[in-house]
Residue, then its C-alpha position, 0 to 999 in steps of 0.5 A: m505457488t507462493t508469491n512474495a508481497f511487494l509495494t512500490g511507490n512514486t510521486e506524481g506531482t502532489r499525488l503518491v502512487l503506490t503499486a501493490s503486487g504479489s500475495w497480500t495474505a497472512r502467510h506474508a504478514s511480516e513482509i507486508d508489515q515491513l513494506i508499509s512501515a518503510l513507506a516515506w512520503e513528502g508532506t506535500t502529498q495531497s492524495v494517495q492512489v493504490d493500484m492493487g491490480a497486480v495482487r495475486g493473493f488477498d485475504t482478510y489479513g491483506a484487507w486489514q493491511l490495506a485499511r492500515l495503509r489507508r489510515l497511514t497515508e490519508t491526508p486532510a488535503g486530499g483523498f485515498e483511491 
């Protein structure tokens, strides 16, 4: 069974909280790319937390996109979890 990839986010104070779910695999490459490219957050974000607990498929491509997500969201003021 194939599950689409999802990424949702909300802000908790100065923290951006992202929740990933579904299948983060090469099969869903264009979906994942669009999800990450569509992210928008306020300049007041001091840290980013990504919850990958609901991801049901993960391969090298998904890991590469997670690293990309980190590069795009990491802030000088805070960290990435």
